[in-house]
PDB file of the backbone (N, CA, C, O) and the ligand in Angstrom, with CONECT records:
HET     ZN  A 101       1
ATOM      1  N   MET A   1     100.350 120.772  92.605  1.00  0.00           N
ATOM      2  CA  MET A   1     100.604 119.350  92.166  1.00  0.00           C
ATOM      3  C   MET A   1     100.015 118.951  90.958  1.00  0.00           C
ATOM      4  O   MET A   1      98.823 118.646  90.943  1.00  0.00           O
ATOM      5  N   SER A   2     100.753 118.913  89.866  1.00  0.00           N
ATOM      6  CA  SER A   2     100.149 118.543  88.493  1.00  0.00           C
ATOM      7  C   SER A   2     100.679 117.191  88.141  1.00  0.00           C
ATOM      8  O   SER A   2     101.876 116.907  88.088  1.00  0.00           O
ATOM      9  N   THR A   3      99.677 116.382  87.905  1.00  0.00           N
ATOM     10  CA  THR A   3      99.961 115.018  87.368  1.00  0.00           C
ATOM     11  C   THR A   3      99.276 114.942  86.038  1.00  0.00           C
ATOM     12  O   THR A   3      98.749 113.887  85.683  1.00  0.00           O
ATOM     13  N   GLU A   4      99.259 116.078  85.245  1.00  0.00           N
ATOM     14  CA  GLU A   4      98.477 115.973  83.999  1.00  0.00           C
ATOM     15  C   GLU A   4      99.398 115.607  82.886  1.00  0.00           C
ATOM     16  O   GLU A   4      99.572 116.393  81.955  1.00  0.00           O
ATOM     17  N   THR A   5      99.990 114.460  82.937  1.00  0.00           N
ATOM     18  CA  THR A   5     100.939 114.120  81.872  1.00  0.00           C
ATOM     19  C   THR A   5      99.973 113.255  80.940  1.00  0.00           C
ATOM     20  O   THR A   5      98.879 112.813  81.289  1.00  0.00           O
ATOM     21  N   GLU A   6     100.580 113.093  79.682  1.00  0.00           N
ATOM     22  CA  GLU A   6      99.829 112.320  78.629  1.00  0.00           C
ATOM     23  C   GLU A   6      99.871 110.841  78.940  1.00  0.00           C
ATOM     24  O   GLU A   6      98.923 110.131  78.605  1.00  0.00           O
ATOM     25  N   ALA A   7     100.880 110.365  79.539  1.00  0.00           N
ATOM     26  CA  ALA A   7     101.074 109.034  79.832  1.00  0.00           C
ATOM     27  C   ALA A   7     100.006 108.637  80.874  1.00  0.00           C
ATOM     28  O   ALA A   7     100.135 108.984  82.048  1.00  0.00           O
ATOM     29  N   GLY A   8      98.916 107.884  80.434  1.00  0.00           N
ATOM     30  CA  GLY A   8      97.925 107.549  81.419  1.00  0.00           C
ATOM     31  C   GLY A   8      97.952 106.086  81.777  1.00  0.00           C
ATOM     32  O   GLY A   8      98.878 105.382  81.375  1.00  0.00           O
ATOM     33  N   LYS A   9      97.049 105.634  82.461  1.00  0.00           N
ATOM     34  CA  LYS A   9      97.023 104.198  82.723  1.00  0.00           C
ATOM     35  C   LYS A   9      95.684 103.565  82.126  1.00  0.00           C
ATOM     36  O   LYS A   9      94.820 104.318  81.677  1.00  0.00           O
ATOM     37  N   PHE A  10      95.534 102.357  82.123  1.00  0.00           N
ATOM     38  CA  PHE A  10      94.459 101.636  81.521  1.00  0.00           C
ATOM     39  C   PHE A  10      93.700 100.730  82.441  1.00  0.00           C
ATOM     40  O   PHE A  10      94.270 100.093  83.327  1.00  0.00           O
ATOM     41  N   CYS A  11      92.411 100.676  82.226  1.00  0.00           N
ATOM     42  CA  CYS A  11      91.632  99.877  83.137  1.00  0.00           C
ATOM     43  C   CYS A  11      92.001  98.366  82.953  1.00  0.00           C
ATOM     44  O   CYS A  11      92.044  97.875  81.825  1.00  0.00           O
ATOM     45  N   VAL A  12      92.262  97.656  84.056  1.00  0.00           N
ATOM     46  CA  VAL A  12      92.562  96.161  83.951  1.00  0.00           C
ATOM     47  C   VAL A  12      91.361  95.451  83.567  1.00  0.00           C
ATOM     48  O   VAL A  12      91.489  94.351  83.030  1.00  0.00           O
ATOM     49  N   ALA A  13      90.188  95.945  83.776  1.00  0.00           N
ATOM     50  CA  ALA A  13      88.965  95.054  83.434  1.00  0.00           C
ATOM     51  C   ALA A  13      88.544  95.198  81.975  1.00  0.00           C
ATOM     52  O   ALA A  13      88.319  94.204  81.285  1.00  0.00           O
ATOM     53  N   CYS A  14      88.432  96.517  81.481  1.00  0.00           N
ATOM     54  CA  CYS A  14      87.918  96.691  80.145  1.00  0.00           C
ATOM     55  C   CYS A  14      89.005  97.317  79.072  1.00  0.00           C
ATOM     56  O   CYS A  14      88.831  97.321  77.853  1.00  0.00           O
ATOM     57  N   GLY A  15      90.117  97.827  79.731  1.00  0.00           N
ATOM     58  CA  GLY A  15      90.966  98.355  78.917  1.00  0.00           C
ATOM     59  C   GLY A  15      90.895  99.877  78.466  1.00  0.00           C
ATOM     60  O   GLY A  15      91.715 100.404  77.715  1.00  0.00           O
ATOM     61  N   ALA A  16      89.868 100.463  78.998  1.00  0.00           N
ATOM     62  CA  ALA A  16      89.684 101.828  78.727  1.00  0.00           C
ATOM     63  C   ALA A  16      90.785 102.805  79.273  1.00  0.00           C
ATOM     64  O   ALA A  16      91.300 102.540  80.360  1.00  0.00           O
ATOM     65  N   LYS A  17      91.130 103.803  78.650  1.00  0.00           N
ATOM     66  CA  LYS A  17      92.202 104.693  79.028  1.00  0.00           C
ATOM     67  C   LYS A  17      91.629 105.596  80.206  1.00  0.00           C
ATOM     68  O   LYS A  17      90.507 106.099  80.168  1.00  0.00           O
ATOM     69  N   LEU A  18      92.499 105.738  81.224  1.00  0.00           N
ATOM     70  CA  LEU A  18      92.123 106.358  82.423  1.00  0.00           C
ATOM     71  C   LEU A  18      93.041 107.587  82.622  1.00  0.00           C
ATOM     72  O   LEU A  18      94.165 107.633  82.122  1.00  0.00           O
ATOM     73  N   VAL A  19      92.520 108.570  83.364  1.00  0.00           N
ATOM     74  CA  VAL A  19      93.503 109.662  83.801  1.00  0.00           C
ATOM     75  C   VAL A  19      94.112 109.085  85.045  1.00  0.00           C
ATOM     76  O   VAL A  19      93.609 108.172  85.699  1.00  0.00           O
ATOM     77  N   LEU A  20      95.292 109.726  85.328  1.00  0.00           N
ATOM     78  CA  LEU A  20      96.157 109.291  86.371  1.00  0.00           C
ATOM     79  C   LEU A  20      95.523 109.402  87.747  1.00  0.00           C
ATOM     80  O   LEU A  20      95.922 108.691  88.669  1.00  0.00           O
ATOM     81  N   THR A  21      94.513 110.306  87.903  1.00  0.00           N
ATOM     82  CA  THR A  21      93.779 110.510  89.105  1.00  0.00           C
ATOM     83  C   THR A  21      92.542 109.617  89.333  1.00  0.00           C
ATOM     84  O   THR A  21      91.937 109.629  90.405  1.00  0.00           O
ATOM     85  N   ALA A  22      92.192 108.853  88.303  1.00  0.00           N
ATOM     86  CA  ALA A  22      91.056 108.144  88.320  1.00  0.00           C
ATOM     87  C   ALA A  22      90.988 107.121  89.393  1.00  0.00           C
ATOM     88  O   ALA A  22      91.969 106.396  89.555  1.00  0.00           O
ATOM     89  N   ILE A  23      89.957 106.984  90.133  1.00  0.00           N
ATOM     90  CA  ILE A  23      89.673 106.022  91.179  1.00  0.00           C
ATOM     91  C   ILE A  23      88.971 104.867  90.744  1.00  0.00           C
ATOM     92  O   ILE A  23      89.350 103.740  91.062  1.00  0.00           O
ATOM     93  N   VAL A  24      87.823 105.104  89.932  1.00  0.00           N
ATOM     94  CA  VAL A  24      87.085 104.067  89.223  1.00  0.00           C
ATOM     95  C   VAL A  24      87.120 104.279  87.808  1.00  0.00           C
ATOM     96  O   VAL A  24      87.240 105.427  87.382  1.00  0.00           O
ATOM     97  N   CYS A  25      87.021 103.215  86.964  1.00  0.00           N
ATOM     98  CA  CYS A  25      86.944 103.356  85.592  1.00  0.00           C
ATOM     99  C   CYS A  25      85.778 104.000  85.050  1.00  0.00           C
ATOM    100  O   CYS A  25      84.709 103.478  85.365  1.00  0.00           O
ATOM    101  N   PRO A  26      85.734 105.036  84.292  1.00  0.00           N
ATOM    102  CA  PRO A  26      84.569 105.693  83.850  1.00  0.00           C
ATOM    103  C   PRO A  26      83.871 104.930  82.901  1.00  0.00           C
ATOM    104  O   PRO A  26      82.720 105.286  82.650  1.00  0.00           O
ATOM    105  N   SER A  27      84.386 103.841  82.257  1.00  0.00           N
ATOM    106  CA  SER A  27      83.775 103.055  81.251  1.00  0.00           C
ATOM    107  C   SER A  27      83.073 101.926  81.840  1.00  0.00           C
ATOM    108  O   SER A  27      81.962 101.649  81.388  1.00  0.00           O
ATOM    109  N   CYS A  28      83.577 101.220  82.806  1.00  0.00           N
ATOM    110  CA  CYS A  28      82.984  99.887  83.400  1.00  0.00           C
ATOM    111  C   CYS A  28      82.804 100.018  84.909  1.00  0.00           C
ATOM    112  O   CYS A  28      82.163  99.130  85.471  1.00  0.00           O
ATOM    113  N   GLY A  29      83.274 100.974  85.591  1.00  0.00           N
ATOM    114  CA  GLY A  29      83.149 101.174  87.024  1.00  0.00           C
ATOM    115  C   GLY A  29      84.081 100.377  87.882  1.00  0.00           C
ATOM    116  O   GLY A  29      83.965 100.416  89.107  1.00  0.00           O
ATOM    117  N   SER A  30      85.011  99.648  87.286  1.00  0.00           N
ATOM    118  CA  SER A  30      85.908  99.082  88.196  1.00  0.00           C
ATOM    119  C   SER A  30      86.768  99.814  88.951  1.00  0.00           C
ATOM    120  O   SER A  30      87.142 100.869  88.440  1.00  0.00           O
ATOM    121  N   PRO A  31      87.246  99.497  90.197  1.00  0.00           N
ATOM    122  CA  PRO A  31      88.080 100.333  91.093  1.00  0.00           C
ATOM    123  C   PRO A  31      89.545 100.178  90.321  1.00  0.00           C
ATOM    124  O   PRO A  31      90.003  99.142  89.840  1.00  0.00           O
ATOM    125  N   VAL A  32      90.083 101.355  90.337  1.00  0.00           N
ATOM    126  CA  VAL A  32      91.529 101.198  89.561  1.00  0.00           C
ATOM    127  C   VAL A  32      92.612 101.718  90.594  1.00  0.00           C
ATOM    128  O   VAL A  32      93.800 101.713  90.270  1.00  0.00           O
ATOM    129  N   SER A  33      92.204 102.161  91.826  1.00  0.00           N
ATOM    130  CA  SER A  33      93.224 102.786  92.647  1.00  0.00           C
ATOM    131  C   SER A  33      94.175 101.585  93.196  1.00  0.00           C
ATOM    132  O   SER A  33      93.721 100.658  93.866  1.00  0.00           O
ATOM    133  N   GLY A  34      95.389 101.692  92.878  1.00  0.00           N
ATOM    134  CA  GLY A  34      96.509 100.894  93.353  1.00  0.00           C
ATOM    135  C   GLY A  34      96.143  99.260  93.589  1.00  0.00           C
ATOM    136  O   GLY A  34      95.542  98.818  94.568  1.00  0.00           O
ATOM    137  N   SER A  35      96.578  98.594  92.618  1.00  0.00           N
ATOM    138  CA  SER A  35      96.370  96.991  92.654  1.00  0.00           C
ATOM    139  C   SER A  35      97.370  96.525  93.974  1.00  0.00           C
ATOM    140  O   SER A  35      98.131  97.345  94.489  1.00  0.00           O
ATOM    141  N   GLY A  36      97.290  95.360  94.369  1.00  0.00           N
ATOM    142  CA  GLY A  36      97.827  94.875  95.404  1.00  0.00           C
ATOM    143  C   GLY A  36      99.349  94.894  95.385  1.00  0.00           C
ATOM    144  O   GLY A  36     100.067  95.215  96.331  1.00  0.00           O
ATOM    145  N   SER A  37      99.772  94.473  94.077  1.00  0.00           N
ATOM    146  CA  SER A  37     101.042  94.250  93.764  1.00  0.00           C
ATOM    147  C   SER A  37     101.843  95.805  93.769  1.00  0.00           C
ATOM    148  O   SER A  37     103.006  95.917  94.157  1.00  0.00           O
ATOM    149  N   ASP A  38     101.136  96.803  93.344  1.00  0.00           N
ATOM    150  CA  ASP A  38     101.643  98.199  93.391  1.00  0.00           C
ATOM    151  C   ASP A  38     101.890  98.544  94.866  1.00  0.00           C
ATOM    152  O   ASP A  38     102.940  99.092  95.201  1.00  0.00           O
ATOM    153  N   THR A  39     100.944  98.233  95.739  1.00  0.00           N
ATOM    154  CA  THR A  39     101.208  98.533  97.014  1.00  0.00           C
ATOM    155  C   THR A  39     102.466  97.748  97.669  1.00  0.00           C
ATOM    156  O   THR A  39     103.150  98.288  98.538  1.00  0.00           O
ATOM    157  N   LYS A  40     102.707  96.540  97.231  1.00  0.00           N
ATOM    158  CA  LYS A  40     103.982  95.929  97.739  1.00  0.00           C
ATOM    159  C   LYS A  40     105.119  96.526  97.074  1.00  0.00           C
ATOM    160  O   LYS A  40     106.165  96.687  97.702  1.00  0.00           O
ATOM    161  N   LEU A  41     105.013  96.866  95.877  1.00  0.00           N
ATOM    162  CA  LEU A  41     106.005  97.476  95.171  1.00  0.00           C
ATOM    163  C   LEU A  41     106.480  98.978  95.794  1.00  0.00           C
ATOM    164  O   LEU A  41     107.656  99.341  95.841  1.00  0.00           O
ATOM    165  N   ILE A  42     105.445  99.692  96.213  1.00  0.00           N
ATOM    166  CA  ILE A  42     105.714 100.850  96.907  1.00  0.00           C
ATOM    167  C   ILE A  42     106.391 100.755  98.211  1.00  0.00           C
ATOM    168  O   ILE A  42     107.343 101.465  98.535  1.00  0.00           O
ATOM    169  N   THR A  43     105.822  99.789  98.986  1.00  0.00           N
ATOM    170  CA  THR A  43     106.393  99.476 100.335  1.00  0.00           C
ATOM    171  C   THR A  43     108.054  99.044  99.972  1.00  0.00           C
ATOM    172  O   THR A  43     108.977  99.647 100.520  1.00  0.00           O
ATOM    173  N   ALA A  44     108.251  98.137  99.167  1.00  0.00           N
ATOM    174  CA  ALA A  44     109.565  97.598  98.775  1.00  0.00           C
ATOM    175  C   ALA A  44     110.463  98.714  98.553  1.00  0.00           C
ATOM    176  O   ALA A  44     111.608  98.795  98.999  1.00  0.00           O
ATOM    177  N   SER A  45     109.769  99.710  97.712  1.00  0.00           N
ATOM    178  CA  SER A  45     110.704 100.741  97.191  1.00  0.00           C
ATOM    179  C   SER A  45     111.266 101.698  98.428  1.00  0.00           C
ATOM    180  O   SER A  45     112.402 102.171  98.455  1.00  0.00           O
ATOM    181  N   TYR A  46     110.316 101.879  99.380  1.00  0.00           N
ATOM    182  CA  TYR A  46     110.702 102.783 100.481  1.00  0.00           C
ATOM    183  C   TYR A  46     111.772 102.009 101.343  1.00  0.00           C
ATOM    184  O   TYR A  46     112.732 102.580 101.861  1.00  0.00           O
ATOM    185  N   LEU A  47     111.519 100.640 101.452  1.00  0.00           N
ATOM    186  CA  LEU A  47     112.502  99.952 102.309  1.00  0.00           C
ATOM    187  C   LEU A  47     113.846  99.945 101.641  1.00  0.00           C
ATOM    188  O   LEU A  47     114.816 100.279 102.322  1.00  0.00           O
ATOM    189  N   PHE A  48     114.022  99.586 100.321  1.00  0.00           N
ATOM    190  CA  PHE A  48     115.266  99.730  99.689  1.00  0.00           C
ATOM    191  C   PHE A  48     115.735 100.995  99.692  1.00  0.00           C
ATOM    192  O   PHE A  48     116.933 101.173  99.914  1.00  0.00           O
ATOM    193  N   ALA A  49     114.893 102.065  99.452  1.00  0.00           N
ATOM    194  CA  ALA A  49     115.485 103.352  99.616  1.00  0.00           C
ATOM    195  C   ALA A  49     116.217 103.739 100.809  1.00  0.00           C
ATOM    196  O   ALA A  49     117.220 104.452 100.797  1.00  0.00           O
ATOM    197  N   ALA A  50     115.648 103.217 101.885  1.00  0.00           N
ATOM    198  CA  ALA A  50     116.142 103.511 103.210  1.00  0.00           C
ATOM    199  C   ALA A  50     117.398 102.753 103.487  1.00  0.00           C
ATOM    200  O   ALA A  50     118.336 103.352 104.013  1.00  0.00           O
ATOM    201  N   PHE A  51     117.499 101.477 103.177  1.00  0.00           N
ATOM    202  CA  PHE A  51     118.450 100.540 103.549  1.00  0.00           C
ATOM    203  C   PHE A  51     119.538 100.250 102.542  1.00  0.00           C
ATOM    204  O   PHE A  51     120.703 100.061 102.892  1.00  0.00           O
ATOM    205  N   ILE A  52     119.093 100.216 101.149  1.00  0.00           N
ATOM    206  CA  ILE A  52     119.861 100.105 100.102  1.00  0.00           C
ATOM    207  C   ILE A  52     119.656 100.983  98.953  1.00  0.00           C
ATOM    208  O   ILE A  52     119.075 100.634  97.925  1.00  0.00           O
ATOM    209  N   PRO A  53     120.211 102.262  99.192  1.00  0.00           N
ATOM    210  CA  PRO A  53     119.645 103.383  98.381  1.00  0.00           C
ATOM    211  C   PRO A  53     119.936 103.253  96.876  1.00  0.00           C
ATOM    212  O   PRO A  53     119.244 103.860  96.059  1.00  0.00           O
ATOM    213  N   ILE A  54     120.901 102.508  96.530  1.00  0.00           N
ATOM    214  CA  ILE A  54     121.171 102.293  95.106  1.00  0.00           C
ATOM    215  C   ILE A  54     119.927 101.604  94.472  1.00  0.00           C
ATOM    216  O   ILE A  54     119.366 102.075  93.483  1.00  0.00           O
ATOM    217  N   ILE A  55     119.527 100.465  95.095  1.00  0.00           N
ATOM    218  CA  ILE A  55     118.373  99.694  94.649  1.00  0.00           C
ATOM    219  C   ILE A  55     117.106 100.569  94.766  1.00  0.00           C
ATOM    220  O   ILE A  55     116.229 100.535  93.903  1.00  0.00           O
ATOM    221  N   GLY A  56     117.036 101.392  95.915  1.00  0.00           N
ATOM    222  CA  GLY A  56     115.956 102.348  96.078  1.00  0.00           C
ATOM    223  C   GLY A  56     115.697 103.286  94.844  1.00  0.00           C
ATOM    224  O   GLY A  56     114.582 103.637  94.458  1.00  0.00           O
ATOM    225  N   PHE A  57     116.877 103.628  94.298  1.00  0.00           N
ATOM    226  CA  PHE A  57     116.729 104.564  93.178  1.00  0.00           C
ATOM    227  C   PHE A  57     116.247 103.913  91.876  1.00  0.00           C
ATOM    228  O   PHE A  57     115.583 104.503  91.024  1.00  0.00           O
ATOM    229  N   VAL A  58     116.643 102.649  91.811  1.00  0.00           N
ATOM    230  CA  VAL A  58     116.072 101.846  90.660  1.00  0.00           C
ATOM    231  C   VAL A  58     114.491 101.638  90.812  1.00  0.00           C
ATOM    232  O   VAL A  58     113.719 101.727  89.857  1.00  0.00           O
ATOM    233  N   PHE A  59     114.117 101.363  92.071  1.00  0.00           N
ATOM    234  CA  PHE A  59     112.630 101.198  92.398  1.00  0.00           C
ATOM    235  C   PHE A  59     111.908 102.664  92.073  1.00  0.00           C
ATOM    236  O   PHE A  59     110.802 102.723  91.535  1.00  0.00           O
ATOM    237  N   ALA A  60     112.564 103.675  92.411  1.00  0.00           N
ATOM    238  CA  ALA A  60     111.937 104.987  92.232  1.00  0.00           C
ATOM    239  C   ALA A  60     111.624 105.254  90.774  1.00  0.00           C
ATOM    240  O   ALA A  60     110.590 105.807  90.398  1.00  0.00           O
ATOM    241  N   VAL A  61     112.682 104.782  89.909  1.00  0.00           N
ATOM    242  CA  VAL A  61     112.469 104.988  88.494  1.00  0.00           C
ATOM    243  C   VAL A  61     111.393 103.936  88.063  1.00  0.00           C
ATOM    244  O   VAL A  61     110.781 104.238  87.039  1.00  0.00           O
ATOM    245  N   ILE A  62     111.080 102.847  88.617  1.00  0.00           N
ATOM    246  CA  ILE A  62     110.182 101.941  88.226  1.00  0.00           C
ATOM    247  C   ILE A  62     108.753 102.590  88.619  1.00  0.00           C
ATOM    248  O   ILE A  62     107.822 102.513  87.817  1.00  0.00           O
ATOM    249  N   LEU A  63     108.611 103.180  89.774  1.00  0.00           N
ATOM    250  CA  LEU A  63     107.484 103.868  90.232  1.00  0.00           C
ATOM    251  C   LEU A  63     107.219 104.996  89.221  1.00  0.00           C
ATOM    252  O   LEU A  63     106.053 105.162  88.862  1.00  0.00           O
ATOM    253  N   GLY A  64     108.095 105.712  88.772  1.00  0.00           N
ATOM    254  CA  GLY A  64     107.938 106.768  87.857  1.00  0.00           C
ATOM    255  C   GLY A  64     107.303 106.262  86.487  1.00  0.00           C
ATOM    256  O   GLY A  64     106.354 106.800  85.916  1.00  0.00           O
ATOM    257  N   VAL A  65     107.960 105.189  86.083  1.00  0.00           N
ATOM    258  CA  VAL A  65     107.376 104.578  84.822  1.00  0.00           C
ATOM    259  C   VAL A  65     106.070 104.222  85.020  1.00  0.00           C
ATOM    260  O   VAL A  65     105.302 104.367  84.070  1.00  0.00           O
ATOM    261  N   LYS A  66     105.613 103.739  86.164  1.00  0.00           N
ATOM    262  CA  LYS A  66     104.338 103.227  86.404  1.00  0.00           C
ATOM    263  C   LYS A  66     103.326 104.365  86.598  1.00  0.00           C
ATOM    264  O   LYS A  66     102.124 104.119  86.701  1.00  0.00           O
ATOM    265  N   GLY A  67     103.816 105.604  86.647  1.00  0.00           N
ATOM    266  CA  GLY A  67     102.947 106.763  86.747  1.00  0.00           C
ATOM    267  C   GLY A  67     102.782 107.169  88.186  1.00  0.00           C
ATOM    268  O   GLY A  67     102.073 108.155  88.392  1.00  0.00           O
ATOM    269  N   LYS A  68     103.324 106.563  89.201  1.00  0.00           N
ATOM    270  CA  LYS A  68     103.344 106.993  90.557  1.00  0.00           C
ATOM    271  C   LYS A  68     104.437 108.023  90.798  1.00  0.00           C
ATOM    272  O   LYS A  68     105.434 107.721  91.455  1.00  0.00           O
ATOM    273  N   ILE A  69     104.278 109.142  90.318  1.00  0.00           N
ATOM    274  CA  ILE A  69     105.329 110.313  90.347  1.00  0.00           C
ATOM    275  C   ILE A  69     105.531 110.567  91.831  1.00  0.00           C
ATOM    276  O   ILE A  69     106.690 110.570  92.246  1.00  0.00           O
ATOM    277  N   GLY A  70     104.607 110.764  92.610  1.00  0.00           N
ATOM    278  CA  GLY A  70     104.671 111.240  93.923  1.00  0.00           C
ATOM    279  C   GLY A  70     105.583 110.286  94.749  1.00  0.00           C
ATOM    280  O   GLY A  70     106.565 110.709  95.360  1.00  0.00           O
ATOM    281  N   HIS A  71     105.206 108.962  94.737  1.00  0.00           N
ATOM    282  CA  HIS A  71     106.036 107.987  95.387  1.00  0.00           C
ATOM    283  C   HIS A  71     107.303 107.920  94.817  1.00  0.00           C
ATOM    284  O   HIS A  71     108.248 107.717  95.578  1.00  0.00           O
ATOM    285  N   ALA A  72     107.539 108.071  93.442  1.00  0.00           N
ATOM    286  CA  ALA A  72     108.888 108.035  92.762  1.00  0.00           C
ATOM    287  C   ALA A  72     109.738 109.153  93.389  1.00  0.00           C
ATOM    288  O   ALA A  72     110.850 108.890  93.848  1.00  0.00           O
ATOM    289  N   VAL A  73     109.284 110.265  93.412  1.00  0.00           N
ATOM    290  CA  VAL A  73     109.881 111.495  94.010  1.00  0.00           C
ATOM    291  C   VAL A  73     110.370 111.297  95.415  1.00  0.00           C
ATOM    292  O   VAL A  73     111.498 111.617  95.791  1.00  0.00           O
ATOM    293  N   ALA A  74     109.367 110.702  96.225  1.00  0.00           N
ATOM    294  CA  ALA A  74     109.641 110.530  97.706  1.00  0.00           C
ATOM    295  C   ALA A  74     110.567 109.578  97.810  1.00  0.00           C
ATOM    296  O   ALA A  74     111.474 109.773  98.619  1.00  0.00           O
ATOM    297  N   CYS A  75     110.558 108.439  97.088  1.00  0.00           N
ATOM    298  CA  CYS A  75     111.644 107.331  97.186  1.00  0.00           C
ATOM    299  C   CYS A  75     113.105 107.855  96.803  1.00  0.00           C
ATOM    300  O   CYS A  75     114.123 107.501  97.397  1.00  0.00           O
ATOM    301  N   GLY A  76     113.067 108.724  95.757  1.00  0.00           N
ATOM    302  CA  GLY A  76     114.288 109.234  95.339  1.00  0.00           C
ATOM    303  C   GLY A  76     114.887 110.146  96.377  1.00  0.00           C
ATOM    304  O   GLY A  76     116.103 110.164  96.564  1.00  0.00           O
ATOM    305  N   LEU A  77     114.036 110.917  97.065  1.00  0.00           N
ATOM    306  CA  LEU A  77     114.524 111.759  98.146  1.00  0.00           C
ATOM    307  C   LEU A  77     114.976 111.003  99.366  1.00  0.00           C
ATOM    308  O   LEU A  77     115.923 111.415 100.036  1.00  0.00           O
ATOM    309  N   VAL A  78     114.313 109.898  99.669  1.00  0.00           N
ATOM    310  CA  VAL A  78     114.791 109.036 100.852  1.00  0.00           C
ATOM    311  C   VAL A  78     116.001 108.391 100.460  1.00  0.00           C
ATOM    312  O   VAL A  78     116.852 108.216 101.332  1.00  0.00           O
ATOM    313  N   SER A  79     116.237 107.979  99.203  1.00  0.00           N
ATOM    314  CA  SER A  79     117.596 107.497  98.743  1.00  0.00           C
ATOM    315  C   SER A  79     118.683 108.559  98.950  1.00  0.00           C
ATOM    316  O   SER A  79     119.758 108.265  99.473  1.00  0.00           O
ATOM    317  N   LEU A  80     118.396 109.763  98.543  1.00  0.00           N
ATOM    318  CA  LEU A  80     119.367 110.878  98.626  1.00  0.00           C
ATOM    319  C   LEU A  80     119.769 111.056 100.023  1.00  0.00           C
ATOM    320  O   LEU A  80     120.944 111.294 100.303  1.00  0.00           O
ATOM    321  N   ILE A  81     118.827 110.949 100.942  1.00  0.00           N
ATOM    322  CA  ILE A  81     119.139 111.185 102.406  1.00  0.00           C
ATOM    323  C   ILE A  81     119.914 110.000 102.758  1.00  0.00           C
ATOM    324  O   ILE A  81     120.979 110.200 103.343  1.00  0.00           O
ATOM    325  N   ALA A  82     119.560 108.790 102.499  1.00  0.00           N
ATOM    326  CA  ALA A  82     120.129 107.540 102.977  1.00  0.00           C
ATOM    327  C   ALA A  82     121.615 107.324 102.530  1.00  0.00           C
ATOM    328  O   ALA A  82     122.420 106.709 103.228  1.00  0.00           O
ATOM    329  N   ILE A  83     121.904 107.852 101.369  1.00  0.00           N
ATOM    330  CA  ILE A  83     123.173 107.634 100.898  1.00  0.00           C
ATOM    331  C   ILE A  83     124.303 108.209 101.708  1.00  0.00           C
ATOM    332  O   ILE A  83     125.266 107.512 102.029  1.00  0.00           O
ATOM    333  N   PRO A  84     124.182 109.579 102.067  1.00  0.00           N
ATOM    334  CA  PRO A  84     125.172 110.179 102.983  1.00  0.00           C
ATOM    335  C   PRO A  84     125.174 109.575 104.363  1.00  0.00           C
ATOM    336  O   PRO A  84     126.229 109.437 104.983  1.00  0.00           O
ATOM    337  N   PHE A  85     123.903 109.180 104.895  1.00  0.00           N
ATOM    338  CA  PHE A  85     123.854 108.675 106.096  1.00  0.00           C
ATOM    339  C   PHE A  85     124.555 107.373 106.294  1.00  0.00           C
ATOM    340  O   PHE A  85     125.252 107.137 107.282  1.00  0.00           O
ATOM    341  N   TRP A  86     124.317 106.427 105.188  1.00  0.00           N
ATOM    342  CA  TRP A  86     125.070 105.184 105.380  1.00  0.00           C
ATOM    343  C   TRP A  86     126.648 105.281 105.038  1.00  0.00           C
ATOM    344  O   TRP A  86     127.464 104.540 105.586  1.00  0.00           O
ATOM    345  N   SER A  87     126.984 106.206 104.137  1.00  0.00           N
ATOM    346  CA  SER A  87     128.381 106.424 103.919  1.00  0.00           C
ATOM    347  C   SER A  87     129.092 106.908 105.193  1.00  0.00           C
ATOM    348  O   SER A  87     130.175 106.448 105.554  1.00  0.00           O
ATOM    349  N   GLY A  88     128.416 107.867 105.852  1.00  0.00           N
ATOM    350  CA  GLY A  88     128.870 108.423 107.075  1.00  0.00           C
ATOM    351  C   GLY A  88     128.894 107.247 108.257  1.00  0.00           C
ATOM    352  O   GLY A  88     129.795 107.207 109.095  1.00  0.00           O
ATOM    353  N   PHE A  89     127.907 106.394 108.222  1.00  0.00           N
ATOM    354  CA  PHE A  89     127.902 105.184 109.130  1.00  0.00           C
ATOM    355  C   PHE A  89     129.090 104.319 108.953  1.00  0.00           C
ATOM    356  O   PHE A  89     129.738 103.914 109.917  1.00  0.00           O
ATOM    357  N   LEU A  90     129.391 104.020 107.666  1.00  0.00           N
ATOM    358  CA  LEU A  90     130.435 103.172 107.276  1.00  0.00           C
ATOM    359  C   LEU A  90     131.791 103.783 107.552  1.00  0.00           C
ATOM    360  O   LEU A  90     132.740 103.082 107.906  1.00  0.00           O
ATOM    361  N   GLN A  91     131.876 105.036 107.396  1.00  0.00           N
ATOM    362  CA  GLN A  91     133.196 105.592 107.725  1.00  0.00           C
ATOM    363  C   GLN A  91     133.430 105.617 109.397  1.00  0.00           C
ATOM    364  O   GLN A  91     134.540 105.490 109.913  1.00  0.00           O
ATOM    365  N   GLY A  92     132.379 105.772 110.020  1.00  0.00           N
ATOM    366  CA  GLY A  92     132.327 105.741 111.491  1.00  0.00           C
ATOM    367  C   GLY A  92     132.871 104.309 111.863  1.00  0.00           C
ATOM    368  O   GLY A  92     133.745 104.168 112.718  1.00  0.00           O
ATOM    369  N   MET A  93     132.331 103.297 111.203  1.00  0.00           N
ATOM    370  CA  MET A  93     132.610 101.902 111.475  1.00  0.00           C
ATOM    371  C   MET A  93     134.141 101.567 111.259  1.00  0.00           C
ATOM    372  O   MET A  93     134.742 100.768 111.977  1.00  0.00           O
ATOM    373  N   SER A  94     134.670 102.196 110.287  1.00  0.00           N
ATOM    374  CA  SER A  94     136.157 101.896 109.890  1.00  0.00           C
ATOM    375  C   SER A  94     137.009 102.773 110.576  1.00  0.00           C
ATOM    376  O   SER A  94     138.162 102.922 110.171  1.00  0.00           O
ATOM    377  N   GLY A  95     136.503 103.505 111.777  1.00  0.00           N
ATOM    378  CA  GLY A  95     137.311 104.268 112.568  1.00  0.00           C
ATOM    379  C   GLY A  95     137.903 105.464 111.981  1.00  0.00           C
ATOM    380  O   GLY A  95     139.100 105.718 112.116  1.00  0.00           O
ATOM    381  N   GLY A  96     137.040 106.255 111.289  1.00  0.00           N
ATOM    382  CA  GLY A  96     137.554 107.440 110.641  1.00  0.00           C
ATOM    383  C   GLY A  96     138.011 108.577 111.432  1.00  0.00           C
ATOM    384  O   GLY A  96     138.958 109.266 111.050  1.00  0.00           O
ATOM    385  N   TYR A  97     137.342 108.820 112.587  1.00  0.00           N
ATOM    386  CA  TYR A  97     137.914 109.844 113.368  1.00  0.00           C
ATOM    387  C   TYR A  97     139.269 109.689 113.897  1.00  0.00           C
ATOM    388  O   TYR A  97     139.770 110.582 114.580  1.00  0.00           O
TER     389      TYR A  97
HETATM  390 ZN    ZN A 101      86.954  99.619  82.896  1.00  0.00          ZN2+
END
């Protein structure tokens, strides 16, 4: 599991550059693990991925941009699974068989 990309994040308190795996800021000691808005974003991403896969894909890209690669990949996978599921469901609804 390598998250050693150059694109890091920054401390919201002092602006120091942080590694992606940082839990507290090495400069000022502020906690940096997942702000509340990010938690909501991640939750929304999984919900959209499961129920509206196209939007879920957009959220997955946003998570990737925000450096949450693990969640981005997971949301992308959920979307990929959900697309054939919903298309099969809709075909069944329209009396495919
Ligand atoms: Zn700081």
